[in-house]
C-alpha positions in Angstrom: -21.4 9.4 29.0 -23.1 11.8 31.4 -26.0 10.9 33.6 -28.3 12.6 31.1 -26.9 10.5 28.4 -28.5 7.6 26.7 -30.1 5.2 29.2 -29.0 1.8 27.8 -31.1 -1.2 28.5 -29.7 -4.7 28.4 -32.1 -7.6 28.5 -30.8 -9.2 31.6 -28.1 -11.8 31.6 -25.6 -13.5 33.9 -22.1 -12.0 33.8 -20.2 -15.2 33.4 -21.7 -16.3 30.1 -21.5 -14.7 26.7 -24.1 -12.0 26.4 -26.6 -12.1 23.7 -29.2 -9.5 22.9 -30.7 -8.6 26.2 -27.8 -10.3 27.9 -29.3 -13.7 28.2 -26.9 -16.6 28.4 -26.1 -18.7 25.4 -26.4 -22.5 25.5 -23.4 -24.7 24.8 -22.5 -25.1 21.2 -24.2 -28.4 20.7 -27.6 -26.9 21.6 -27.3 -23.6 19.7 -28.4 -22.1 16.5 -31.5 -24.1 15.5 -33.3 -23.1 12.4 -36.2 -23.9 10.1 -36.5 -26.8 7.8 -38.5 -25.3 5.0 -35.4 -25.0 2.7 -36.5 -27.4 0.0 -35.3 -31.0 -0.3 -32.8 -32.2 -3.0 -34.3 -35.2 -4.7 -31.6 -37.2 -6.6 -33.1 -39.5 -9.2 -31.8 -43.1 -9.6 -29.1 -43.5 -12.2 -29.2 -47.3 -12.5 -26.3 -47.8 -10.1 -27.0 -50.5 -7.6 -26.2 -48.0 -4.9 -28.8 -45.5 -6.0 -31.3 -44.3 -3.4 -35.0 -45.2 -3.5 -36.7 -43.1 -6.1 -39.6 -42.1 -3.8 -37.3 -40.5 -1.2 -35.1 -37.5 -1.4 -31.5 -37.9 -0.4 -31.5 -34.8 1.8 -34.3 -35.2 4.2 -36.1 -33.1 6.8 -37.4 -35.3 9.7 -41.1 -35.6 9.3 -43.0 -33.8 12.1 -39.9 -32.2 13.5 -40.6 -28.7 15.0 -37.1 -27.8 16.2 -34.2 -28.4 13.7 -30.5 -27.9 14.4 -29.1 -25.4 12.0 -26.0 -26.4 10.1 -25.8 -30.0 11.3 -26.6 -33.2 9.4 -26.5 -36.9 9.9 -24.9 -38.7 6.9 -25.8 -42.3 6.3 -23.5 -44.2 3.9 -24.0 -47.2 1.7 -22.7 -50.6 2.9 -19.4 -50.2 1.1 -16.7 -47.6 0.4 -14.7 -46.4 -2.6 -11.1 -47.3 -2.9 -9.1 -44.2 -2.0 -8.0 -42.3 -5.1 -9.9 -44.5 -7.5 -11.1 -42.9 -10.7 -14.8 -42.2 -10.6 -15.3 -44.3 -13.8 -13.6 -47.3 -12.1 -15.0 -47.1 -8.6 -14.9 -50.4 -6.7 -16.6 -51.3 -3.5 -14.6 -52.3 -0.4 -16.5 -54.1 2.4 -17.4 -51.8 5.2 -15.8 -53.8 7.9 -12.4 -53.3 6.4 -12.6 -49.5 6.6 -11.7 -47.4 9.7 -14.9 -45.4 10.1 -13.3 -42.0 10.9 -10.9 -42.2 7.9 -13.8 -43.2 5.6 -15.7 -40.1 6.6 -12.7 -37.9 6.1 -11.9 -39.3 2.7 -15.4 -38.8 1.5 -15.5 -35.2 2.7 -12.0 -34.5 1.2 -13.0 -35.9 -2.2 -15.8 -33.4 -2.4 -13.7 -30.5 -1.2 -15.3 -30.4 2.3 -12.1 -30.8 4.3 -13.0 -28.1 6.7 -16.3 -29.7 7.6 -16.4 -30.4 11.3 -17.1 -34.1 12.2 -19.1 -34.3 15.4 -19.6 -38.0 15.6 -18.5 -41.0 13.6 -20.8 -44.0 14.2 -19.2 -47.4 14.6 -22.1 -49.8 15.0 -25.6 -48.3 15.3 -25.4 -46.5 12.0 -23.0 -46.6 9.0 -22.2 -42.9 8.8 -21.4 -39.8 10.7 -22.7 -36.4 11.9 -21.1 -33.2 10.8 -21.5 -29.4 10.8 -22.0 -28.1 7.3 -24.1 -25.6 5.3 -27.2 -26.6 3.5 -25.4 -26.2 0.2 -22.6 -28.5 1.3 -25.1 -31.1 2.4 -26.8 -30.9 -1.0 -23.5 -31.5 -2.7 -22.6 -34.4 -0.4 -26.0 -36.0 -0.9 -25.2 -36.3 -4.7 -22.3 -38.6 -4.0 -23.3 -42.3 -4.8 -21.6 -43.5 -1.6 -24.2 -41.6 0.4 -27.4 -43.4 1.1 -29.2 -40.3 2.5 -28.6 -37.2 4.7 -31.0 -36.1 7.4 -30.9 -32.7 9.1 -30.4 -33.0 12.8 -33.2 -32.1 15.2 -33.7 -31.3 18.8 -34.7 -34.1 21.1 -36.1 -33.6 24.6 -38.0 -35.5 27.2 -41.6 -34.8 26.3 -41.7 -31.1 27.3 -39.2 -28.4 27.9 -38.2 -28.5 31.6 -39.7 -25.1 32.6 -43.2 -26.2 31.6 -42.6 -29.6 33.2 -41.7 -27.9 36.5 -44.4 -25.3 36.9 -47.4 -27.8 36.8 -46.2 -29.8 39.8 -45.4 -29.0 43.4 -42.4 -31.1 43.9 -39.4 -32.7 42.1 -38.7 -34.9 40.3 -40.4 -33.7 37.1 -42.8 -36.1 35.4 -42.2 -35.2 31.8 -45.6 -33.7 31.1 -47.3 -30.3 31.2 -50.9 -30.5 32.5 -51.8 -27.0 33.7 -55.0 -25.7 35.2 -56.8 -22.5 34.1 -57.7 -22.0 30.4 -54.9 -21.9 27.8 -54.8 -18.1 27.4 -57.4 -17.9 24.6 -58.9 -14.5 24.4 -56.0 -12.8 26.1 -53.7 -10.3 24.4 -50.0 -10.5 25.4 -47.7 -7.6 24.7 -44.0 -8.4 24.5 -41.9 -5.3 24.9 -38.6 -6.5 23.6 -36.6 -6.9 20.3 -39.7 -7.9 18.2 -41.1 -11.3 17.3 -40.6 -13.5 14.2 -44.3 -13.7 13.4 -43.9 -16.5 10.9 -42.5 -19.0 13.4 -44.4 -22.2 13.7 -44.8 -21.7 17.4 -47.0 -18.7 16.8 -49.1 -19.7 13.7 -52.1 -17.5 13.4 -51.7 -15.9 16.8 -49.6 -12.8 16.2 -51.6 -9.6 16.3 -50.8 -6.0 15.5 -47.7 -4.5 17.1 -45.4 -1.5 16.9 -41.7 -0.9 16.1 -40.7 2.0 18.4 -37.1 1.7 17.2 -37.9 1.9 13.5 -41.1 4.0 14.0 -43.3 1.7 11.9 -45.8 -1.1 12.3 -43.5 -3.9 11.5 -41.8 -5.1 14.7 -39.8 -7.9 13.2 -37.1 -9.5 15.3 -33.4 -9.1 14.2 -32.0 -10.2 17.5 -33.9 -13.2 18.8 -34.5 -12.3 22.4 -38.1 -11.2 21.8 -39.0 -14.3 19.8 -37.5 -16.4 22.6 -39.5 -14.6 25.3 -42.7 -14.8 23.2 -42.2 -18.5 22.7 -42.0 -19.2 26.5 -45.0 -17.0 27.1 -47.3 -18.3 24.4 -45.6 -20.8 22.0 -47.6 -23.8 20.7 -45.2 -26.4 22.1 -42.8 -24.4 24.4 -45.3 -21.8 25.8 -47.1 -21.6 29.1 -50.2 -20.1 27.4 -50.5 -21.5 23.9 -53.9 -19.9 23.2 -52.8 -16.3 23.8 -52.6 -13.7 21.0 -49.1 -12.2 20.9 -48.3 -8.6 20.1 -44.7 -7.4 19.5 -43.7 -4.0 20.7 -40.1 -3.5 19.6 -38.2 -1.2 22.0 -34.8 -2.8 21.7 -32.6 -2.8 18.6 -30.7 -5.6 16.8 -28.0 -5.5 19.5 -30.6 -5.9 22.2 -30.2 -2.4 23.6 -32.4 0.7 23.6 -33.1 3.9 25.4 -35.3 4.7 28.3 -37.3 7.0 26.1 -38.0 4.2 23.6 -39.0 1.8 26.3 -41.4 4.4 27.8 -42.8 5.0 24.3 -43.5 1.3 24.0 -45.3 1.3 27.3 -47.2 4.3 26.1 -48.3 2.5 22.9 -49.5 -0.5 25.0 -51.5 1.8 27.3 -53.2 3.5 24.4 -53.7 0.5 22.1 -54.1 -2.6 24.2 -57.1 -4.9 23.9 -58.4 -6.4 27.2 -57.9 -8.7 28.8 -54.2 -7.8 28.5 -50.8 -8.8 30.0 -47.5 -7.3 29.1 -44.0 -8.8 29.6 -40.8 -6.7 30.0 -37.7 -8.9 30.0 -35.4 -5.9 30.2 -34.1 -3.5 32.8 -31.6 -0.9 33.8 -30.9 1.4 36.7 -33.7 3.0 38.7 -35.9 5.4 36.8 -38.8 7.3 38.3 -40.1 8.0 34.8 -40.1 4.3 33.8 -41.7 3.2 37.0 -44.4 5.8 36.5 -45.1 4.7 33.0 -45.5 1.1 34.0 -47.8 2.1 36.9 -49.9 4.2 34.5 -50.3 1.2 32.1 -51.2 -1.0 35.0 -53.8 1.5 36.0 -55.3 1.4 32.5 -55.9 -2.3 33.0 -52.8 -4.1 31.7 -51.1 -6.7 34.0 -47.3 -6.1 33.8 -44.8 -8.9 34.4 -41.2 -7.9 34.6 -37.8 -9.6 35.1 -35.9 -9.0 38.3 -32.6 -8.5 36.7 -29.4 -10.5 36.4 -26.9 -8.6 38.6 -27.2 -10.8 41.7 -28.2 -7.9 43.8 -31.3 -6.3 45.3 -34.0 -5.9 42.6 -35.4 -2.8 44.4 -32.5 -0.8 42.9 -33.5 -1.5 39.3 -36.4 -0.4 37.0 -38.9 -1.7 36.1 -38.2 -4.5 38.6 -38.9 -2.2 41.6 -42.3 -1.0 40.3 -44.6 -1.9 43.1 -47.7 -2.7 41.0 -45.8 -4.9 38.6 -45.2 -8.6 39.1 -41.5 -9.1 39.5 -39.9 -12.5 38.8 -36.6 -14.1 39.8 -35.0 -17.1 38.2 -34.5 -20.7 39.3 -32.6 -23.7 37.9 -33.9 -27.1 37.1 -33.0 -28.2 40.6 -35.1 -25.4 42.2 -32.0 -23.4 43.2 -32.1 -19.7 42.7 -30.0 -18.9 39.7 -26.7 -17.3 40.8 -27.3 -14.3 38.4 -30.9 -13.6 39.6 -31.6 -10.4 41.5 -33.3 -10.9 44.9 -35.1 -9.0 47.6 -38.5 -7.9 48.7 -39.4 -6.3 45.4 -39.7 -9.8 43.9 -43.2 -11.4 43.9 -42.1 -15.0 43.0 -39.6 -17.2 41.2 -40.0 -19.2 37.9 -37.7 -21.3 35.8 -35.1 -19.2 34.0 -31.9 -21.3 33.5 -31.4 -23.3 30.4 -34.8 -22.5 28.8 -35.4 -23.7 25.3 -37.7 -21.6 23.2 -38.3 -20.2 19.7 -35.5 -18.3 17.8 -35.5 -15.7 15.2 -33.3 -17.3 12.5 -36.0 -19.5 11.0 -39.6 -20.6 11.2 -38.8 -23.7 13.3 -35.6 -22.3 14.9 -34.9 -22.9 18.6 -32.3 -21.8 21.1 -31.5 -22.3 24.8 -31.0 -19.2 26.9 -30.7 -18.4 30.6 -31.7 -15.3 32.5 -34.5 -13.7 34.5 -35.6 -12.7 31.0 -36.6 -16.3 30.6 -38.3 -16.5 34.0 -40.6 -13.5 33.5 -42.5 -14.9 30.4 -43.3 -18.1 32.4 -45.2 -15.9 34.8 -46.7 -13.7 32.1 -48.0 -16.9 30.5 -49.5 -17.9 33.8 -51.1 -14.5 34.1 -52.6 -14.9 30.7 -54.1 -18.2 31.8 -55.7 -16.5 34.9 -57.1 -13.8 32.7 -58.4 -16.3 30.2 -60.5 -17.8 33.1 -61.3 -14.5 34.7 -61.2 -11.8 32.0 -62.2 -8.9 34.3 -59.6 -9.6 36.9 -57.5 -6.6 37.8 -53.7 -6.7 37.8 -53.7 -7.0 41.6 -56.1 -9.8 41.5 -54.0 -11.7 38.9 -50.9 -11.1 41.0 -52.7 -12.3 44.2 -53.9 -15.4 42.4 -50.4 -16.3 41.2 -48.8 -15.6 44.6 -51.6 -17.6 46.4 -51.2 -20.6 44.1 -47.3 -20.5 44.1 -45.5 -23.4 45.8 -43.9 -22.1 49.0 -40.5 -23.0 50.4 -39.2 -24.8 47.3 -36.5 -22.3 46.2 -33.1 -23.1 47.6 -31.2 -20.0 48.6 -33.8 -17.5 47.5 -31.8 -14.6 48.7 -32.2 -12.1 51.5 -35.8 -10.7 51.7 -37.0 -12.7 48.7 -40.3 -14.5 48.8 -39.8 -18.2 48.7 -42.5 -18.8 46.2 -42.2 -20.9 43.0 -44.7 -20.4 40.1 -47.3 -23.1 40.0 -50.0 -23.6 37.3 -51.1 -27.2 38.0 -54.5 -28.6 37.7 -55.5 -28.0 41.3 -55.0 -24.2 41.2 -57.8 -21.9 42.2 -58.9 -20.5 38.9 -61.0 -17.6 40.3 -58.9 -14.9 41.9 -60.4 -13.2 44.9 -61.9 -9.8 44.5 -59.5 -7.0 44.8 -58.4 -6.4 48.4 -60.7 -9.1 49.8 -59.1 -10.7 52.9 -60.0 -14.2 54.1 -59.9 -15.0 57.8 -56.4 -15.9 58.9 -54.9 -16.0 55.4 -52.0 -13.6 54.9 -51.8 -11.3 51.8 -48.2 -10.8 51.1 -46.1 -8.7 48.7 -48.1 -5.5 49.3 -46.4 -2.3 48.1 -47.1 1.4 47.5 -45.1 4.5 46.5 -44.8 7.3 49.0 -48.2 8.7 50.1 -49.9 5.9 48.2 -52.6 3.6 49.6 -53.6 -0.1 49.3 -57.2 -0.9 50.3 -58.6 -4.2 51.6 -61.7 -5.5 53.3 -62.7 -8.4 55.7 -66.2 -9.5 56.4 -66.6 -10.4 60.1 -69.6 -12.6 61.0 -71.9 -11.9 64.0 -70.8 -13.4 67.3 -67.0 -13.1 66.8 -65.1 -12.9 70.1 -62.1 -11.0 68.8 -60.6 -9.5 65.7 -57.1 -8.3 64.8 -55.3 -6.9 61.8 -51.5 -7.1 61.6 -48.9 -6.0 59.2 -45.3 -7.2 59.1 -42.1 -7.6 57.1 -41.0 -5.8 54.0 -39.2 -2.5 53.6 -40.1 1.1 54.0 -42.8 2.4 56.3 -46.4 1.4 56.0 -49.1 2.7 58.4 -52.2 0.6 59.2 -55.7 2.1 59.2 -58.9 0.2 60.1 -62.5 1.4 59.9 -65.8 -0.5 60.2 -68.3 0.1 57.5 -66.3 2.6 55.3 -62.9 3.2 54.0 -60.6 4.9 56.5 -58.9 8.2 55.9 -56.0 10.1 57.6 -58.5 11.5 60.1 -61.4 9.0 60.0 -60.5 5.6 61.4 -61.2 3.2 64.3 -57.6 2.2 64.7 -54.2 3.6 63.6 -51.1 2.5 65.5 -48.9 5.0 63.6 -45.5 3.4 64.4 -42.2 3.6 62.7 -41.7 0.6 60.4 -44.0 -2.2 59.3 -44.8 -4.0 62.6 -48.3 -2.7 63.5 -51.4 -4.3 65.1 -55.0 -3.4 65.6 -57.2 -5.4 67.9 -60.9 -5.4 68.6 -62.8 -7.3 71.4 -66.3 -8.5 70.5 -66.2 -6.8 67.1 -69.3 -5.5 65.4 -70.4 -7.8 62.5 -70.0 -6.5 59.0 -67.3 -5.3 56.7 -64.0 -3.9 58.0 -62.0 -1.7 55.7 -58.3 -2.0 56.1 -55.9 0.4 54.4 -52.1 0.7 54.3 -50.7 4.2 53.7 -47.1 4.7 52.6 -45.6 7.1 55.1 -42.5 6.1 53.1 -42.6 3.9 50.0 -43.0 0.3 51.1 -42.7 -3.1 49.5 -43.2 -6.8 50.3 -45.4 -6.1 53.4 -47.7 -8.8 54.7 -51.2 -8.2 56.0 -53.4 -10.6 57.8 -56.8 -10.2 59.4 -58.1 -12.8 61.9 -61.3 -13.2 63.9 -62.1 -15.8 66.5 -65.6 -17.2 67.2 -67.1 -16.7 70.6 -66.7 -19.7 73.0 -69.7 -21.9 74.0 
């Protein structure tokens, strides 16, 4: 395919696992393919036999209150006896349970019903008289009719209180405490746009909170998910039980097909739809990526300029995220992935284009195959919606906050120096949404004395603007930039925003190590601007004044 050929997007996965949809990593077999439990229960009436089940309970049961069921797996509980092998059904006799070898009993029962190919997962030898097996719902219904079966219960997902990603981001340190108690509001009033494979709107994680969306691939207004990745991402962002911001209104923008791939043109069309149709306050998540694209970067920047906070995944190639789009887009919030032990995921991209890290390995969330379905995936695709959910919580508390203000609040509240092996040039910041966060982001560009503002970026010839209020009587004042990539030039002016020709200080050096100093500075507002002589990223700015001595 030529360079002008189809720009294929893959939704970011580590190379050593089986790719699914956007390339996220599949969980092991015993944690996969969850589904809904709204399939109807088979109630078998009593037939007078002393082994008949209670008349008030169905023999095929869905665990009451279960939100996450395991598709195709059932726990079979037997009566306290077993049929003699080969006995005629009309002459069935009971044999005491203790004289039977449990595994053979299970196999004989399945064989008698023509279910020889059913995979036995466990045969219980003491805690329960029965076994667990993989089978279809139809096979489970047939098995439930056998009088040797007391009842059958569909398997369900068990976990320690909350999914680990939520458990991690509301506390500063390990070990996790098994709870999720975030600060900010819960995302209510915020609209979250998920540019992905669509969303299963009927999933119980999203009840009543899925708004209008768009299917760019099918060119209609029904962005249903036929892949699963978008539903999983939406669950982490705003699911009722697995989501960071359970109060948010979700909007599906389907830009990837059933295989989890799409074209650059379709992705940009999705961004265009969000820009034109979003309802504020708004956040968008893009758990997808490809090679560098000036057009894609420009589209994301334009949507951000229109008031939508964009959160994007860093990518799963284990390389510098600054070579990928939309990860390299300066105004977007770019997210890398960590494991449950705070180690950077081996697949996660790195570098100065990242803003922070979030949980992304082994994340359980909603799945597209049923209304209570669940799946465990890994990838920066899973890390990004954690941050998008956190951004929604910020916007819920501060609806008029700009994208830069939201980004600054998340970075300022992130836990520093917790990510092990963050990668060269990466910010060592881990997402934090605990109860002690500062819920009100600072005004755009407002500096505080001695507090660094990191992660500054701009395209070539672009500007970032900041201010610092200096009180009367200060003995000295300095502004300093450092770190990052590219070439930023520092401009300072008292009382008004500096320009290329109007400024009080402009070091004009090569690189990003520049310093402006003032002795006995005039009181008032100092305007500090960074101009991109060349495109720069991950630059740090700090303004510091010192009080006069006694």
